[in-house]
N, CA, C and O atoms as a Maestro MAE file, in Angstrom:
{
 s_m_m2io_version
 :::
 2.0.0
}

f_m_ct {
 s_m_title
 :::
 protein
 m_atom[340] {
  # First column is atom index #
  i_m_mmod_type
  r_m_x_coord
  r_m_y_coord
  r_m_z_coord
  i_m_residue_number
  s_m_chain_name
  s_m_pdb_residue_name
  s_m_pdb_atom_name
  i_m_atomic_number
  :::
  1 25 -40.887 128.605 8.761 1 A "MET " " N  " 7
  2 3 -41.243 129.542 7.728 1 A "MET " " CA " 6
  3 2 -41.257 130.962 8.295 1 A "MET " " C  " 6
  4 15 -40.757 131.888 7.657 1 A "MET " " O  " 8
  5 25 -41.816 131.135 9.464 2 A "ALA " " N  " 7
  6 3 -41.888 132.470 10.052 2 A "ALA " " CA " 6
  7 2 -40.498 133.014 10.364 2 A "ALA " " C  " 6
  8 15 -40.259 134.214 10.236 2 A "ALA " " O  " 8
  9 25 -39.587 132.146 10.768 3 A "TRP " " N  " 7
  10 3 -38.235 132.587 11.100 3 A "TRP " " CA " 6
  11 2 -37.534 133.168 9.874 3 A "TRP " " C  " 6
  12 15 -36.907 134.223 9.970 3 A "TRP " " O  " 8
  13 25 -37.627 132.506 8.736 4 A "TYR " " N  " 7
  14 3 -36.937 132.974 7.545 4 A "TYR " " CA " 6
  15 2 -37.696 134.076 6.823 4 A "TYR " " C  " 6
  16 15 -37.110 134.771 5.993 4 A "TYR " " O  " 8
  17 25 -38.984 134.259 7.110 5 A "ALA " " N  " 7
  18 3 -39.747 135.351 6.508 5 A "ALA " " CA " 6
  19 2 -39.683 136.619 7.358 5 A "ALA " " C  " 6
  20 15 -40.261 137.637 6.980 5 A "ALA " " O  " 8
  21 25 -38.997 136.577 8.489 6 A "ARG " " N  " 7
  22 3 -38.980 137.721 9.404 6 A "ARG " " CA " 6
  23 2 -38.379 138.972 8.787 6 A "ARG " " C  " 6
  24 15 -38.697 140.079 9.222 6 A "ARG " " O  " 8
  25 25 -37.523 138.828 7.791 7 A "GLU " " N  " 7
  26 3 -36.888 139.984 7.160 7 A "GLU " " CA " 6
  27 2 -37.598 140.424 5.884 7 A "GLU " " C  " 6
  28 15 -37.132 141.337 5.202 7 A "GLU " " O  " 8
  29 25 -38.708 139.792 5.558 8 A "LEU " " N  " 7
  30 3 -39.487 140.138 4.371 8 A "LEU " " CA " 6
  31 2 -40.754 140.857 4.821 8 A "LEU " " C  " 6
  32 15 -41.712 140.207 5.239 8 A "LEU " " O  " 8
  33 25 -40.776 142.185 4.742 9 A "PRO " " N  " 7
  34 3 -41.892 142.947 5.320 9 A "PRO " " CA " 6
  35 2 -43.272 142.525 4.821 9 A "PRO " " C  " 6
  36 15 -44.228 142.529 5.597 9 A "PRO " " O  " 8
  37 25 -43.396 142.169 3.567 10 A "LEU " " N  " 7
  38 3 -44.709 141.829 3.031 10 A "LEU " " CA " 6
  39 2 -45.177 140.444 3.446 10 A "LEU " " C  " 6
  40 15 -46.381 140.199 3.514 10 A "LEU " " O  " 8
  41 25 -44.256 139.540 3.724 11 A "LEU " " N  " 7
  42 3 -44.624 138.168 4.055 11 A "LEU " " CA " 6
  43 2 -44.515 137.836 5.538 11 A "LEU " " C  " 6
  44 15 -45.002 136.795 5.980 11 A "LEU " " O  " 8
  45 25 -43.887 138.705 6.300 12 A "ARG " " N  " 7
  46 3 -43.612 138.426 7.713 12 A "ARG " " CA " 6
  47 2 -44.871 138.057 8.490 12 A "ARG " " C  " 6
  48 15 -44.916 137.017 9.147 12 A "ARG " " O  " 8
  49 25 -45.888 138.903 8.417 13 A "TRP " " N  " 7
  50 3 -47.081 138.685 9.225 13 A "TRP " " CA " 6
  51 2 -47.929 137.549 8.690 13 A "TRP " " C  " 6
  52 15 -48.566 136.834 9.464 13 A "TRP " " O  " 8
  53 25 -47.948 137.374 7.374 14 A "ALA " " N  " 7
  54 3 -48.691 136.254 6.801 14 A "ALA " " CA " 6
  55 2 -48.071 134.927 7.230 14 A "ALA " " C  " 6
  56 15 -48.792 133.993 7.580 14 A "ALA " " O  " 8
  57 25 -46.746 134.836 7.205 15 A "ALA " " N  " 7
  58 3 -46.056 133.609 7.607 15 A "ALA " " CA " 6
  59 2 -46.288 133.326 9.094 15 A "ALA " " C  " 6
  60 15 -46.533 132.184 9.481 15 A "ALA " " O  " 8
  61 25 -46.211 134.354 9.911 16 A "LEU " " N  " 7
  62 3 -46.440 134.174 11.350 16 A "LEU " " CA " 6
  63 2 -47.880 133.732 11.616 16 A "LEU " " C  " 6
  64 15 -48.121 132.839 12.429 16 A "LEU " " O  " 8
  65 25 -48.830 134.360 10.927 17 A "GLY " " N  " 7
  66 3 -50.232 133.982 11.092 17 A "GLY " " CA " 6
  67 2 -50.500 132.542 10.678 17 A "GLY " " C  " 6
  68 15 -51.218 131.821 11.371 17 A "GLY " " O  " 8
  69 25 -49.928 132.118 9.552 18 A "LEU " " N  " 7
  70 3 -50.111 130.739 9.107 18 A "LEU " " CA " 6
  71 2 -49.510 129.749 10.096 18 A "LEU " " C  " 6
  72 15 -50.105 128.707 10.369 18 A "LEU " " O  " 8
  73 25 -48.336 130.065 10.633 19 A "ASN " " N  " 7
  74 3 -47.719 129.176 11.619 19 A "ASN " " CA " 6
  75 2 -48.561 129.083 12.892 19 A "ASN " " C  " 6
  76 15 -48.716 127.998 13.452 19 A "ASN " " O  " 8
  77 25 -49.101 130.201 13.348 20 A "LEU " " N  " 7
  78 3 -49.937 130.170 14.550 20 A "LEU " " CA " 6
  79 2 -51.230 129.380 14.309 20 A "LEU " " C  " 6
  80 15 -51.673 128.624 15.175 20 A "LEU " " O  " 8
  81 25 -51.826 129.561 13.129 21 A "LEU " " N  " 7
  82 3 -53.029 128.786 12.807 21 A "LEU " " CA " 6
  83 2 -52.725 127.293 12.759 21 A "LEU " " C  " 6
  84 15 -53.527 126.478 13.215 21 A "LEU " " O  " 8
  85 25 -51.590 126.941 12.217 22 A "LEU " " N  " 7
  86 3 -51.197 125.532 12.149 22 A "LEU " " CA " 6
  87 2 -51.007 124.956 13.550 22 A "LEU " " C  " 6
  88 15 -51.435 123.837 13.832 22 A "LEU " " O  " 8
  89 25 -50.361 125.729 14.424 23 A "LEU " " N  " 7
  90 3 -50.173 125.266 15.806 23 A "LEU " " CA " 6
  91 2 -51.504 125.056 16.517 23 A "LEU " " C  " 6
  92 15 -51.664 124.093 17.266 23 A "LEU " " O  " 8
  93 25 -52.460 125.956 16.284 24 A "LEU " " N  " 7
  94 3 -53.761 125.828 16.928 24 A "LEU " " CA " 6
  95 2 -54.585 124.688 16.339 24 A "LEU " " C  " 6
  96 15 -55.347 124.039 17.055 24 A "LEU " " O  " 8
  97 25 -54.438 124.444 15.051 25 A "ALA " " N  " 7
  98 3 -55.246 123.423 14.383 25 A "ALA " " CA " 6
  99 2 -54.723 122.010 14.601 25 A "ALA " " C  " 6
  100 15 -55.485 121.050 14.485 25 A "ALA " " O  " 8
  101 25 -53.465 121.865 14.908 26 A "THR " " N  " 7
  102 3 -52.872 120.530 15.006 26 A "THR " " CA " 6
  103 2 -53.544 119.649 16.061 26 A "THR " " C  " 6
  104 15 -53.938 118.531 15.729 26 A "THR " " O  " 8
  105 25 -53.698 120.092 17.317 27 A "PRO " " N  " 7
  106 3 -54.349 119.197 18.281 27 A "PRO " " CA " 6
  107 2 -55.850 119.041 18.015 27 A "PRO " " C  " 6
  108 15 -56.420 117.994 18.323 27 A "PRO " " O  " 8
  109 25 -56.493 120.057 17.452 28 A "VAL " " N  " 7
  110 3 -57.922 119.983 17.170 28 A "VAL " " CA " 6
  111 2 -58.198 118.962 16.067 28 A "VAL " " C  " 6
  112 15 -59.185 118.227 16.115 28 A "VAL " " O  " 8
  113 25 -57.320 118.932 15.086 29 A "HIS " " N  " 7
  114 3 -57.476 118.004 13.960 29 A "HIS " " CA " 6
  115 2 -57.330 116.563 14.435 29 A "HIS " " C  " 6
  116 15 -57.940 115.660 13.862 29 A "HIS " " O  " 8
  117 25 -56.545 116.340 15.456 30 A "GLY " " N  " 7
  118 3 -56.407 115.006 16.019 30 A "GLY " " CA " 6
  119 2 -55.250 114.205 15.468 30 A "GLY " " C  " 6
  120 15 -55.097 113.034 15.817 30 A "GLY " " O  " 8
  121 25 -54.434 114.795 14.623 31 A "GLY " " N  " 7
  122 3 -53.320 114.058 14.036 31 A "GLY " " CA " 6
  123 2 -52.122 113.952 14.961 31 A "GLY " " C  " 6
  124 15 -51.285 113.064 14.795 31 A "GLY " " O  " 8
  125 25 -52.032 114.843 15.928 32 A "HIS " " N  " 7
  126 3 -50.879 114.855 16.835 32 A "HIS " " CA " 6
  127 2 -51.334 115.194 18.240 32 A "HIS " " C  " 6
  128 15 -52.408 115.761 18.441 32 A "HIS " " O  " 8
  129 25 -50.498 114.835 19.215 33 A "PHE " " N  " 7
  130 3 -50.723 115.195 20.598 33 A "PHE " " CA " 6
  131 2 -50.002 116.505 20.891 33 A "PHE " " C  " 6
  132 15 -49.177 116.957 20.097 33 A "PHE " " O  " 8
  133 25 -50.311 117.107 22.024 34 A "VAL " " N  " 7
  134 3 -49.676 118.370 22.410 34 A "VAL " " CA " 6
  135 2 -48.166 118.188 22.557 34 A "VAL " " C  " 6
  136 15 -47.402 119.098 22.236 34 A "VAL " " O  " 8
  137 25 -47.728 117.028 23.037 35 A "ILE " " N  " 7
  138 3 -46.293 116.783 23.189 35 A "ILE " " CA " 6
  139 2 -45.593 116.783 21.833 35 A "ILE " " C  " 6
  140 15 -44.422 117.152 21.737 35 A "ILE " " O  " 8
  141 25 -46.301 116.371 20.790 36 A "ASP " " N  " 7
  142 3 -45.730 116.422 19.443 36 A "ASP " " CA " 6
  143 2 -45.450 117.863 19.020 36 A "ASP " " C  " 6
  144 15 -44.448 118.141 18.361 36 A "ASP " " O  " 8
  145 25 -46.337 118.773 19.403 37 A "ILE " " N  " 7
  146 3 -46.146 120.186 19.075 37 A "ILE " " CA " 6
  147 2 -44.933 120.725 19.817 37 A "ILE " " C  " 6
  148 15 -44.118 121.443 19.238 37 A "ILE " " O  " 8
  149 25 -44.809 120.380 21.100 38 A "ALA " " N  " 7
  150 3 -43.656 120.838 21.887 38 A "ALA " " CA " 6
  151 2 -42.353 120.303 21.293 38 A "ALA " " C  " 6
  152 15 -41.371 121.037 21.179 38 A "ALA " " O  " 8
  153 25 -42.348 119.030 20.919 39 A "ALA " " N  " 7
  154 3 -41.147 118.450 20.318 39 A "ALA " " CA " 6
  155 2 -40.837 119.107 18.977 39 A "ALA " " C  " 6
  156 15 -39.669 119.308 18.643 39 A "ALA " " O  " 8
  157 25 -41.861 119.439 18.215 40 A "GLY " " N  " 7
  158 3 -41.661 120.123 16.940 40 A "GLY " " CA " 6
  159 2 -41.057 121.499 17.116 40 A "GLY " " C  " 6
  160 15 -40.218 121.914 16.317 40 A "GLY " " O  " 8
  161 25 -41.470 122.214 18.150 41 A "ILE " " N  " 7
  162 3 -40.911 123.537 18.426 41 A "ILE " " CA " 6
  163 2 -39.440 123.416 18.791 41 A "ILE " " C  " 6
  164 15 -38.610 124.184 18.304 41 A "ILE " " O  " 8
  165 25 -39.110 122.445 19.655 42 A "VAL " " N  " 7
  166 3 -37.707 122.234 20.040 42 A "VAL " " CA " 6
  167 2 -36.873 121.862 18.815 42 A "VAL " " C  " 6
  168 15 -35.771 122.380 18.631 42 A "VAL " " O  " 8
  169 25 -37.391 120.976 17.987 43 A "LEU " " N  " 7
  170 3 -36.684 120.569 16.776 43 A "LEU " " CA " 6
  171 2 -36.513 121.738 15.810 43 A "LEU " " C  " 6
  172 15 -35.455 121.882 15.198 43 A "LEU " " O  " 8
  173 25 -37.534 122.568 15.666 44 A "ALA " " N  " 7
  174 3 -37.432 123.739 14.782 44 A "ALA " " CA " 6
  175 2 -36.373 124.717 15.278 44 A "ALA " " C  " 6
  176 15 -35.592 125.241 14.484 44 A "ALA " " O  " 8
  177 25 -36.341 124.966 16.583 45 A "LEU " " N  " 7
  178 3 -35.328 125.885 17.140 45 A "LEU " " CA " 6
  179 2 -33.914 125.336 16.937 45 A "LEU " " C  " 6
  180 15 -32.999 126.082 16.587 45 A "LEU " " O  " 8
  181 25 -33.738 124.032 17.158 46 A "ALA " " N  " 7
  182 3 -32.416 123.429 16.955 46 A "ALA " " CA " 6
  183 2 -32.010 123.483 15.489 46 A "ALA " " C  " 6
  184 15 -30.846 123.728 15.175 46 A "ALA " " O  " 8
  185 25 -32.958 123.258 14.596 47 A "THR " " N  " 7
  186 3 -32.658 123.284 13.170 47 A "THR " " CA " 6
  187 2 -32.284 124.686 12.712 47 A "THR " " C  " 6
  188 15 -31.328 124.851 11.954 47 A "THR " " O  " 8
  189 25 -33.023 125.701 13.162 48 A "VAL " " N  " 7
  190 3 -32.712 127.079 12.794 48 A "VAL " " CA " 6
  191 2 -31.322 127.456 13.308 48 A "VAL " " C  " 6
  192 15 -30.553 128.099 12.594 48 A "VAL " " O  " 8
  193 25 -30.995 127.062 14.539 49 A "ALA " " N  " 7
  194 3 -29.676 127.380 15.093 49 A "ALA " " CA " 6
  195 2 -28.565 126.702 14.303 49 A "ALA " " C  " 6
  196 15 -27.547 127.326 14.007 49 A "ALA " " O  " 8
  197 25 -28.751 125.434 13.960 50 A "LEU " " N  " 7
  198 3 -27.731 124.693 13.220 50 A "LEU " " CA " 6
  199 2 -27.536 125.262 11.815 50 A "LEU " " C  " 6
  200 15 -26.405 125.476 11.380 50 A "LEU " " O  " 8
  201 25 -28.627 125.503 11.114 51 A "VAL " " N  " 7
  202 3 -28.528 126.021 9.749 51 A "VAL " " CA " 6
  203 2 -27.953 127.436 9.751 51 A "VAL " " C  " 6
  204 15 -27.183 127.790 8.859 51 A "VAL " " O  " 8
  205 25 -28.318 128.243 10.737 52 A "SER " " N  " 7
  206 3 -27.768 129.598 10.825 52 A "SER " " CA " 6
  207 2 -26.261 129.578 11.040 52 A "SER " " C  " 6
  208 15 -25.539 130.388 10.460 52 A "SER " " O  " 8
  209 25 -25.784 128.658 11.869 53 A "ARG " " N  " 7
  210 3 -24.338 128.551 12.108 53 A "ARG " " CA " 6
  211 2 -23.606 128.098 10.853 53 A "ARG " " C  " 6
  212 15 -22.540 128.621 10.529 53 A "ARG " " O  " 8
  213 25 -24.178 127.125 10.147 54 A "ILE " " N  " 7
  214 3 -23.541 126.635 8.931 54 A "ILE " " CA " 6
  215 2 -23.534 127.728 7.868 54 A "ILE " " C  " 6
  216 15 -22.533 127.917 7.177 54 A "ILE " " O  " 8
  217 25 -24.647 128.446 7.736 55 A "ALA " " N  " 7
  218 3 -24.731 129.510 6.737 55 A "ALA " " CA " 6
  219 2 -23.765 130.648 7.046 55 A "ALA " " C  " 6
  220 15 -23.308 131.338 6.135 55 A "ALA " " O  " 8
  221 25 -23.454 130.848 8.314 56 A "ALA " " N  " 7
  222 3 -22.521 131.903 8.709 56 A "ALA " " CA " 6
  223 2 -21.070 131.456 8.555 56 A "ALA " " C  " 6
  224 15 -20.153 132.243 8.787 56 A "ALA " " O  " 8
  225 25 -20.854 130.198 8.165 57 A "GLY " " N  " 7
  226 3 -19.490 129.717 7.960 57 A "GLY " " CA " 6
  227 2 -18.828 129.186 9.204 57 A "GLY " " C  " 6
  228 15 -17.630 128.901 9.189 57 A "GLY " " O  " 8
  229 25 -19.577 129.044 10.288 58 A "ARG " " N  " 7
  230 3 -19.030 128.492 11.530 58 A "ARG " " CA " 6
  231 2 -19.554 127.087 11.690 58 A "ARG " " C  " 6
  232 15 -20.768 126.899 11.765 58 A "ARG " " O  " 8
  233 25 -18.700 126.104 11.745 59 A "PRO " " N  " 7
  234 3 -19.200 124.743 11.946 59 A "PRO " " CA " 6
  235 2 -19.837 124.615 13.326 59 A "PRO " " C  " 6
  236 15 -19.359 125.200 14.298 59 A "PRO " " O  " 8
  237 25 -20.898 123.859 13.399 60 A "ALA " " N  " 7
  238 3 -21.599 123.652 14.670 60 A "ALA " " CA " 6
  239 2 -20.833 122.649 15.515 60 A "ALA " " C  " 6
  240 15 -20.382 121.622 15.008 60 A "ALA " " O  " 8
  241 25 -20.686 122.938 16.789 61 A "ARG " " N  " 7
  242 3 -19.979 122.051 17.707 61 A "ARG " " CA " 6
  243 2 -20.858 121.769 18.914 61 A "ARG " " C  " 6
  244 15 -21.658 122.607 19.330 61 A "ARG " " O  " 8
  245 25 -20.694 120.579 19.467 62 A "SER " " N  " 7
  246 3 -21.442 120.227 20.667 62 A "SER " " CA " 6
  247 2 -20.784 120.889 21.873 62 A "SER " " C  " 6
  248 15 -19.754 121.551 21.741 62 A "SER " " O  " 8
  249 25 -21.381 120.707 23.044 63 A "ARG " " N  " 7
  250 3 -20.806 121.302 24.256 63 A "ARG " " CA " 6
  251 2 -19.415 120.750 24.563 63 A "ARG " " C  " 6
  252 15 -18.592 121.432 25.173 63 A "ARG " " O  " 8
  253 25 -19.158 119.512 24.136 64 A "SER " " N  " 7
  254 3 -17.841 118.922 24.388 64 A "SER " " CA " 6
  255 2 -16.805 119.411 23.383 64 A "SER " " C  " 6
  256 15 -15.622 119.094 23.509 64 A "SER " " O  " 8
  257 25 -17.238 120.179 22.392 65 A "GLY " " N  " 7
  258 3 -16.308 120.716 21.408 65 A "GLY " " CA " 6
  259 2 -16.189 119.869 20.154 65 A "GLY " " C  " 6
  260 15 -15.448 120.223 19.237 65 A "GLY " " O  " 8
  261 25 -16.907 118.757 20.099 66 A "ARG " " N  " 7
  262 3 -16.849 117.905 18.912 66 A "ARG " " CA " 6
  263 2 -17.642 118.529 17.770 66 A "ARG " " C  " 6
  264 15 -18.667 119.174 17.990 66 A "ARG " " O  " 8
  265 25 -17.166 118.332 16.575 67 A "LEU " " N  " 7
  266 3 -17.839 118.831 15.395 67 A "LEU " " CA " 6
  267 2 -19.121 118.049 15.176 67 A "LEU " " C  " 6
  268 15 -19.092 116.820 15.116 67 A "LEU " " O  " 8
  269 25 -20.252 118.745 15.054 68 A "VAL " " N  " 7
  270 3 -21.539 118.092 14.877 68 A "VAL " " CA " 6
  271 2 -21.784 117.791 13.407 68 A "VAL " " C  " 6
  272 15 -22.136 116.667 13.050 68 A "VAL " " O  " 8
  273 25 -21.602 118.767 12.575 69 A "ILE " " N  " 7
  274 3 -21.810 118.592 11.144 69 A "ILE " " CA " 6
  275 2 -20.862 119.540 10.422 69 A "ILE " " C  " 6
  276 15 -20.592 120.648 10.887 69 A "ILE " " O  " 8
  277 25 -20.381 119.100 9.319 70 A "GLU " " N  " 7
  278 3 -19.460 119.929 8.560 70 A "GLU " " CA " 6
  279 2 -20.094 120.234 7.215 70 A "GLU " " C  " 6
  280 15 -20.594 119.336 6.538 70 A "GLU " " O  " 8
  281 25 -20.070 121.487 6.837 71 A "ALA " " N  " 7
  282 3 -20.631 121.870 5.540 71 A "ALA " " CA " 6
  283 2 -19.796 121.233 4.438 71 A "ALA " " C  " 6
  284 15 -18.567 121.281 4.489 71 A "ALA " " O  " 8
  285 25 -20.444 120.640 3.449 72 A "PRO " " N  " 7
  286 3 -19.684 120.000 2.367 72 A "PRO " " CA " 6
  287 2 -18.933 121.020 1.533 72 A "PRO " " C  " 6
  288 15 -19.431 122.113 1.261 72 A "PRO " " O  " 8
  289 25 -17.747 120.651 1.139 73 A "CYS " " N  " 7
  290 3 -16.925 121.511 0.299 73 A "CYS " " CA " 6
  291 2 -16.805 120.858 -1.069 73 A "CYS " " C  " 6
  292 15 -16.275 119.754 -1.193 73 A "CYS " " O  " 8
  293 25 -17.285 121.527 -2.069 74 A "ALA " " N  " 7
  294 3 -17.218 120.996 -3.424 74 A "ALA " " CA " 6
  295 2 -15.932 121.476 -4.090 74 A "ALA " " C  " 6
  296 15 -15.507 122.609 -3.867 74 A "ALA " " O  " 8
  297 25 -15.307 120.625 -4.907 75 A "PRO " " N  " 7
  298 3 -14.108 121.077 -5.613 75 A "PRO " " CA " 6
  299 2 -14.496 122.138 -6.635 75 A "PRO " " C  " 6
  300 15 -15.619 122.122 -7.140 75 A "PRO " " O  " 8
  301 25 -13.594 123.051 -6.947 76 A "PRO " " N  " 7
  302 3 -13.925 124.087 -7.929 76 A "PRO " " CA " 6
  303 2 -14.175 123.456 -9.296 76 A "PRO " " C  " 6
  304 15 -13.532 122.480 -9.682 76 A "PRO " " O  " 8
  305 25 -15.112 124.034 -9.997 77 A "HIS " " N  " 7
  306 3 -15.444 123.526 -11.327 77 A "HIS " " CA " 6
  307 2 -14.466 124.083 -12.348 77 A "HIS " " C  " 6
  308 15 -14.120 125.264 -12.329 77 A "HIS " " O  " 8
  309 25 -14.035 123.214 -13.226 78 A "GLU " " N  " 7
  310 3 -13.182 123.671 -14.318 78 A "GLU " " CA " 6
  311 2 -14.079 124.077 -15.478 78 A "GLU " " C  " 6
  312 15 -15.101 123.437 -15.727 78 A "GLU " " O  " 8
  313 25 -13.705 125.134 -16.187 79 A "PRO " " N  " 7
  314 3 -14.539 125.543 -17.315 79 A "PRO " " CA " 6
  315 2 -14.553 124.477 -18.409 79 A "PRO " " C  " 6
  316 15 -13.570 123.776 -18.647 79 A "PRO " " O  " 8
  317 25 -15.705 124.388 -19.058 80 A "ALA " " N  " 7
  318 3 -15.831 123.412 -20.145 80 A "ALA " " CA " 6
  319 2 -14.934 123.837 -21.305 80 A "ALA " " C  " 6
  320 15 -14.789 125.030 -21.572 80 A "ALA " " O  " 8
  321 25 -14.331 122.867 -21.996 81 A "PRO " " N  " 7
  322 3 -13.488 123.230 -23.147 81 A "PRO " " CA " 6
  323 2 -14.321 123.867 -24.247 81 A "PRO " " C  " 6
  324 15 -15.433 123.427 -24.539 81 A "PRO " " O  " 8
  325 25 -13.774 124.893 -24.841 82 A "GLN " " N  " 7
  326 3 -14.462 125.612 -25.911 82 A "GLN " " CA " 6
  327 2 -14.089 124.990 -27.262 82 A "GLN " " C  " 6
  328 15 -12.916 124.719 -27.520 82 A "GLN " " O  " 8
  329 25 -15.076 124.768 -28.109 83 A "PRO " " N  " 7
  330 3 -14.752 124.202 -29.438 83 A "PRO " " CA " 6
  331 2 -13.973 125.210 -30.279 83 A "PRO " " C  " 6
  332 15 -14.240 126.412 -30.240 83 A "PRO " " O  " 8
  333 25 -13.046 124.720 -31.009 84 A "THR " " N  " 7
  334 3 -12.258 125.587 -31.902 84 A "THR " " CA " 6
  335 2 -12.771 125.445 -33.326 84 A "THR " " C  " 6
  336 15 -13.186 124.364 -33.743 84 A "THR " " O  " 8
  337 25 -12.740 126.540 -34.063 85 A "ASN " " N  " 7
  338 3 -13.208 126.524 -35.456 85 A "ASN " " CA " 6
  339 2 -12.052 126.418 -36.404 85 A "ASN " " C  " 6
  340 15 -12.251 126.390 -37.618 85 A "ASN " " O  " 8
  :::
 }
 m_bond[339] {
  # First column is bond index #
  i_m_from
  i_m_to
  i_m_order
  :::
  1 1 2 1
  2 2 3 1
  3 3 4 2
  4 3 5 1
  5 5 6 1
  6 6 7 1
  7 7 8 2
  8 7 9 1
  9 9 10 1
  10 10 11 1
  11 11 12 2
  12 11 13 1
  13 13 14 1
  14 14 15 1
  15 15 16 2
  16 15 17 1
  17 17 18 1
  18 18 19 1
  19 19 20 2
  20 19 21 1
  21 21 22 1
  22 22 23 1
  23 23 24 2
  24 23 25 1
  25 25 26 1
  26 26 27 1
  27 27 28 2
  28 27 29 1
  29 29 30 1
  30 30 31 1
  31 31 32 2
  32 31 33 1
  33 33 34 1
  34 34 35 1
  35 35 36 2
  36 35 37 1
  37 37 38 1
  38 38 39 1
  39 39 40 2
  40 39 41 1
  41 41 42 1
  42 42 43 1
  43 43 44 2
  44 43 45 1
  45 45 46 1
  46 46 47 1
  47 47 48 2
  48 47 49 1
  49 49 50 1
  50 50 51 1
  51 51 52 2
  52 51 53 1
  53 53 54 1
  54 54 55 1
  55 55 56 2
  56 55 57 1
  57 57 58 1
  58 58 59 1
  59 59 60 2
  60 59 61 1
  61 61 62 1
  62 62 63 1
  63 63 64 2
  64 63 65 1
  65 65 66 1
  66 66 67 1
  67 67 68 2
  68 67 69 1
  69 69 70 1
  70 70 71 1
  71 71 72 2
  72 71 73 1
  73 73 74 1
  74 74 75 1
  75 75 76 2
  76 75 77 1
  77 77 78 1
  78 78 79 1
  79 79 80 2
  80 79 81 1
  81 81 82 1
  82 82 83 1
  83 83 84 2
  84 83 85 1
  85 85 86 1
  86 86 87 1
  87 87 88 2
  88 87 89 1
  89 89 90 1
  90 90 91 1
  91 91 92 2
  92 91 93 1
  93 93 94 1
  94 94 95 1
  95 95 96 2
  96 95 97 1
  97 97 98 1
  98 98 99 1
  99 99 100 2
  100 99 101 1
  101 101 102 1
  102 102 103 1
  103 103 104 2
  104 103 105 1
  105 105 106 1
  106 106 107 1
  107 107 108 2
  108 107 109 1
  109 109 110 1
  110 110 111 1
  111 111 112 2
  112 111 113 1
  113 113 114 1
  114 114 115 1
  115 115 116 2
  116 115 117 1
  117 117 118 1
  118 118 119 1
  119 119 120 2
  120 119 121 1
  121 121 122 1
  122 122 123 1
  123 123 124 2
  124 123 125 1
  125 125 126 1
  126 126 127 1
  127 127 128 2
  128 127 129 1
  129 129 130 1
  130 130 131 1
  131 131 132 2
  132 131 133 1
  133 133 134 1
  134 134 135 1
  135 135 136 2
  136 135 137 1
  137 137 138 1
  138 138 139 1
  139 139 140 2
  140 139 141 1
  141 141 142 1
  142 142 143 1
  143 143 144 2
  144 143 145 1
  145 145 146 1
  146 146 147 1
  147 147 148 2
  148 147 149 1
  149 149 150 1
  150 150 151 1
  151 151 152 2
  152 151 153 1
  153 153 154 1
  154 154 155 1
  155 155 156 2
  156 155 157 1
  157 157 158 1
  158 158 159 1
  159 159 160 2
  160 159 161 1
  161 161 162 1
  162 162 163 1
  163 163 164 2
  164 163 165 1
  165 165 166 1
  166 166 167 1
  167 167 168 2
  168 167 169 1
  169 169 170 1
  170 170 171 1
  171 171 172 2
  172 171 173 1
  173 173 174 1
  174 174 175 1
  175 175 176 2
  176 175 177 1
  177 177 178 1
  178 178 179 1
  179 179 180 2
  180 179 181 1
  181 181 182 1
  182 182 183 1
  183 183 184 2
  184 183 185 1
  185 185 186 1
  186 186 187 1
  187 187 188 2
  188 187 189 1
  189 189 190 1
  190 190 191 1
  191 191 192 2
  192 191 193 1
  193 193 194 1
  194 194 195 1
  195 195 196 2
  196 195 197 1
  197 197 198 1
  198 198 199 1
  199 199 200 2
  200 199 201 1
  201 201 202 1
  202 202 203 1
  203 203 204 2
  204 203 205 1
  205 205 206 1
  206 206 207 1
  207 207 208 2
  208 207 209 1
  209 209 210 1
  210 210 211 1
  211 211 212 2
  212 211 213 1
  213 213 214 1
  214 214 215 1
  215 215 216 2
  216 215 217 1
  217 217 218 1
  218 218 219 1
  219 219 220 2
  220 219 221 1
  221 221 222 1
  222 222 223 1
  223 223 224 2
  224 223 225 1
  225 225 226 1
  226 226 227 1
  227 227 228 2
  228 227 229 1
  229 229 230 1
  230 230 231 1
  231 231 232 2
  232 231 233 1
  233 233 234 1
  234 234 235 1
  235 235 236 2
  236 235 237 1
  237 237 238 1
  238 238 239 1
  239 239 240 2
  240 239 241 1
  241 241 242 1
  242 242 243 1
  243 243 244 2
  244 243 245 1
  245 245 246 1
  246 246 247 1
  247 247 248 2
  248 247 249 1
  249 249 250 1
  250 250 251 1
  251 251 252 2
  252 251 253 1
  253 253 254 1
  254 254 255 1
  255 255 256 2
  256 255 257 1
  257 257 258 1
  258 258 259 1
  259 259 260 2
  260 259 261 1
  261 261 262 1
  262 262 263 1
  263 263 264 2
  264 263 265 1
  265 265 266 1
  266 266 267 1
  267 267 268 2
  268 267 269 1
  269 269 270 1
  270 270 271 1
  271 271 272 2
  272 271 273 1
  273 273 274 1
  274 274 275 1
  275 275 276 2
  276 275 277 1
  277 277 278 1
  278 278 279 1
  279 279 280 2
  280 279 281 1
  281 281 282 1
  282 282 283 1
  283 283 284 2
  284 283 285 1
  285 285 286 1
  286 286 287 1
  287 287 288 2
  288 287 289 1
  289 289 290 1
  290 290 291 1
  291 291 292 2
  292 291 293 1
  293 293 294 1
  294 294 295 1
  295 295 296 2
  296 295 297 1
  297 297 298 1
  298 298 299 1
  299 299 300 2
  300 299 301 1
  301 301 302 1
  302 302 303 1
  303 303 304 2
  304 303 305 1
  305 305 306 1
  306 306 307 1
  307 307 308 2
  308 307 309 1
  309 309 310 1
  310 310 311 1
  311 311 312 2
  312 311 313 1
  313 313 314 1
  314 314 315 1
  315 315 316 2
  316 315 317 1
  317 317 318 1
  318 318 319 1
  319 319 320 2
  320 319 321 1
  321 321 322 1
  322 322 323 1
  323 323 324 2
  324 323 325 1
  325 325 326 1
  326 326 327 1
  327 327 328 2
  328 327 329 1
  329 329 330 1
  330 330 331 1
  331 331 332 2
  332 331 333 1
  333 333 334 1
  334 334 335 1
  335 335 336 2
  336 335 337 1
  337 337 338 1
  338 338 339 1
  339 339 340 2
  :::
 }
}
């Protein structure tokens, strides 16, 4: 949330504050271990990188050059037929 709110001046600091509070509350609440938080951060960074590449029109590739995911291409929509009077 904080990553995508970074360009919204009014929401930037609120989003960052909420994310930091969530990170601090997670181990205290007891629902997750610290390693879960670390794994979540790694997963969030990978997800932001992948989605950013797809949104920029560049397919994501692994280090070996294989295509990781391809953005779906929808066929163009044909206009609906108009009723004649």
